[in-house]
C-alpha positions as MATLAB code, in Angstrom:
seq = 'XXXXXXXXXXXXXXXXXXXXXXXXXXXXXXXXXXXXXXXXXXXXXXXXXXXXXXXXXXXXXXXXXXXXXXXXXXXXXXXXXXXXXXXXXXXXXXXXXXXXXXXXXXXXXXXXXXXXXXXXXXXXXXXXXXXXXXXXXXXXXXXXXXXXXXXXXXXXXXXXXXXXXXXXXXXXXXXXXXXXXXXXXXXXXXXXXXXXXXXXXXXXXXXXXXXXXX';
ca = [
      24.160    6.144  -23.116;
      23.557    3.687  -20.746;
      20.806    1.904  -20.132;
      18.686    2.499  -17.180;
      18.666   -0.092  -14.922;
      15.079   -1.869  -13.707;
      14.671   -4.512  -11.261;
      11.922   -6.618  -12.925;
       9.955   -9.393  -10.486;
       9.452  -13.000  -11.475;
       7.948  -16.063   -9.840;
      10.319  -19.110  -10.825;
       6.983  -22.270   -9.856;
       7.146  -24.668  -12.290;
       4.823  -27.090  -10.117;
       2.315  -24.383   -9.933;
       1.944  -24.960   -6.367;
       1.415  -20.733   -6.275;
       3.698  -20.139   -2.608;
       6.106  -17.958   -4.376;
       5.290  -14.064   -4.942;
       7.452  -11.302   -5.980;
       5.768   -7.467   -6.518;
       7.003   -3.864   -5.817;
       4.527   -2.331   -3.871;
       3.603    0.782   -2.748;
       4.073    1.792    1.255;
       6.368   -1.048    1.608;
       9.683    0.505    0.963;
      12.607    2.392    2.962;
      10.858    6.154    3.127;
      12.943    8.828    1.985;
      11.083   12.067    1.921;
       7.381   10.302    2.695;
       4.839   12.394    4.688;
       3.182   11.553    7.692;
      -0.121   12.391    8.888;
      -1.802   12.742   12.670;
      -4.976   13.701   11.387;
      -4.042   17.826   11.515;
      -0.519   18.010   10.203;
       1.008   16.582    8.168;
       5.228   16.240    8.525;
       8.510   15.004    6.949;
       9.713   11.705    7.338;
      12.818    9.769    6.111;
      13.800    5.998    7.613;
      17.850    7.580    9.003;
      18.539    3.965    6.794;
      17.832    5.560    3.922;
      17.826    9.361    4.721;
      19.774   11.858    2.739;
      22.821   11.345    5.274;
      22.944    7.542    4.556;
      23.088    8.663    0.426;
      19.480    8.556    0.440;
      17.114    6.424   -1.846;
      15.836    6.188   -5.690;
      15.156    9.576   -6.777;
      12.492    8.557   -9.031;
      10.797    7.056   -6.046;
      10.653    9.400   -3.824;
       8.836   11.488   -2.746;
       6.148    9.162   -3.996;
       4.965    5.811   -4.268;
       7.508    4.109   -1.566;
       7.480    1.621   -2.967;
       9.349   -1.815   -2.080;
       9.920   -5.335   -3.459;
       8.057   -7.980   -1.401;
       9.492  -11.481   -2.040;
       7.764  -14.542   -0.601;
       8.177  -18.222   -0.597;
       5.434  -20.334    1.822;
       6.661  -23.977    3.024;
       9.624  -25.620    2.639;
      12.627  -24.548    0.884;
      12.767  -28.018   -0.614;
       9.751  -26.915   -2.950;
      10.807  -25.835   -6.262;
       9.745  -22.770   -6.547;
      11.675  -18.965   -6.147;
      10.350  -15.466   -5.747;
      13.019  -13.074   -7.982;
      13.726  -10.137   -9.478;
      15.875   -9.424  -12.645;
      18.250   -6.484  -12.847;
      17.648   -5.234  -16.540;
      19.968   -2.645  -18.266;
      23.201   -4.887  -16.207;
      25.244   -6.018  -19.761;
      28.580   -5.023  -20.335;
      29.055   -3.257  -17.181;
      32.080   -3.460  -14.816;
      30.850   -4.347  -11.365;
      32.066   -2.871   -8.733;
      29.170   -2.979   -6.017;
      25.995   -4.544   -4.982;
      23.798   -3.720   -2.380;
      19.924   -3.621   -1.381;
      18.253   -1.706    1.796;
      16.899   -4.618    3.559;
      13.422   -4.495    6.345;
      14.782   -5.650    9.647;
      16.109   -4.529   12.802;
      19.971   -4.127   14.018;
      21.904   -6.472   12.172;
      21.650   -8.860    9.670;
      21.953  -11.842   11.906;
      19.089  -10.203   14.262;
      15.656  -13.205   13.742;
      13.513   -9.937   13.896;
      12.283   -8.595   10.317;
      12.757   -9.910    6.589;
      14.663  -13.249    6.053;
      18.280  -12.702    5.485;
      20.371  -16.376    5.291;
      23.593  -17.478    4.039;
      21.587  -18.286    0.424;
      18.813  -15.589    0.098;
      17.594  -13.575   -0.492;
      20.733  -13.337   -2.997;
      22.473  -11.383   -5.734;
      23.130  -14.635   -8.848;
      25.936  -13.132  -10.667;
      26.264  -14.459  -14.426;
      29.730  -12.711  -16.212;
      30.594  -12.508  -19.069;
      33.029  -15.400  -19.378;
      29.689  -17.213  -18.380;
      30.412  -18.403  -14.879;
      27.791  -18.160  -12.256;
      28.478  -16.619   -8.447;
      26.543  -15.940   -5.392;
      26.117  -13.401   -3.492;
      23.591  -13.933   -0.429;
      22.155  -11.886    2.746;
      24.658  -12.750    4.847;
      27.036  -14.702    3.028;
      29.524  -13.062    2.214;
      29.437  -10.707    4.633;
      28.094   -7.025    3.767;
      29.568   -3.968    5.265;
      25.614   -2.588    6.488;
      25.009    0.561    8.188;
      21.469    1.038    9.994;
      22.267    5.141   10.739;
      20.057    4.192   14.253;
      17.120    2.849   12.273;
      15.319    0.470   14.501;
      13.248   -1.141   10.906;
      16.039   -1.222    8.182;
      19.684   -1.986    7.230;
      21.652   -0.889    4.413;
      23.595   -3.681    2.875;
      26.983   -3.173    0.455;
      29.362   -5.678   -1.451;
      31.784   -3.632   -2.470;
      35.231   -5.226   -4.446;
      36.337   -6.880   -0.621;
      33.211   -8.025   -0.123;
      32.669   -9.429   -4.272;
      35.922  -11.452   -4.018;
      34.642  -13.505   -1.000;
      31.259  -14.182   -3.122;
      31.049  -17.985   -3.985;
      32.995  -18.412   -6.392;
      34.664  -15.303   -5.947;
      34.134  -12.759   -8.282;
      37.140  -10.994   -9.649;
      38.137   -7.056   -9.348;
      37.120   -5.064  -13.176;
      34.448   -8.084  -13.644;
      31.834   -7.414  -16.561;
      28.435   -8.577  -16.165;
      26.181  -10.848  -18.266;
      23.582  -10.589  -16.176;
      22.147  -10.122  -12.708;
      19.075  -11.583  -10.417;
      18.004  -11.358   -7.186;
      17.099  -15.207   -5.707;
      15.118  -15.723   -2.695;
      14.238  -19.556   -2.654;
      14.701  -20.489    1.097;
      11.235  -20.771    3.142;
       9.260  -20.905    6.303;
      11.539  -23.986    7.280;
      15.226  -22.000    7.633;
      16.475  -19.635   10.360;
      17.225  -17.377   12.012;
      13.331  -15.939   11.521;
      11.136  -18.825    9.784;
       9.188  -15.837    8.184;
      10.521  -16.907    4.406;
       9.459  -13.589    3.165;
      11.866  -10.710    2.535;
      11.255   -6.237    1.977;
      13.813   -5.086    0.088;
      14.550   -1.458   -0.903;
      16.658    0.469   -3.749;
      18.618   -2.586   -5.095;
      21.862   -1.146   -5.670;
      24.208   -1.562   -8.504;
      27.331   -0.017   -8.820;
      26.000    3.041   -6.596;
      23.209    3.698   -8.957;
      19.938    3.124   -6.806;
      16.243    0.958   -8.074;
      14.219    1.451   -5.867;
      10.626    0.816   -7.684;
       9.781   -1.089  -10.775;
       6.838   -2.994  -12.608;
       4.323   -4.649  -11.231;
       2.732   -2.777   -8.414;
];
């Protein structure tokens, strides 16, 4: 039986600068089967980027706390610190797809919303042979969809995109470990915001939209 995939936040801060933060937080994720209330009536609400037509979200987080993964780095990128999350339960899988939902408008290069750089947030993928590979938010270019949403995008890196990673991830590659790393600060554009909100972390089509640390 395959172990369930969990996404566990971490903070790397050897200098104790206290300028990074990684945490699952209620109410920050892409809403799937959420509920709004206008003072008298409750109404079901799903964002078009993660509704049923888009493939939905993590069924264990919907309906529920609507958790999102907040990753923050305040200050200069040169600070030796990073926010991130370890993906547990991926050792030994054959990698076919990575992805996540990101709180950002229109497309990955729009300056509005979460930081989406060539280097962060990124997947650090270590294969069974020990080789390290990088899959950044804008490099390689993901396949992205919004479903008409003005708040969220769904980003995907399939076999074609993974073959353009740095260095390339060959087809049928077996995984040793995967982590999400956010180490670009407020001095890096296009956004100059130093934070990203992610949800529905995708590994081979399995979506994880909640985790420890809420």
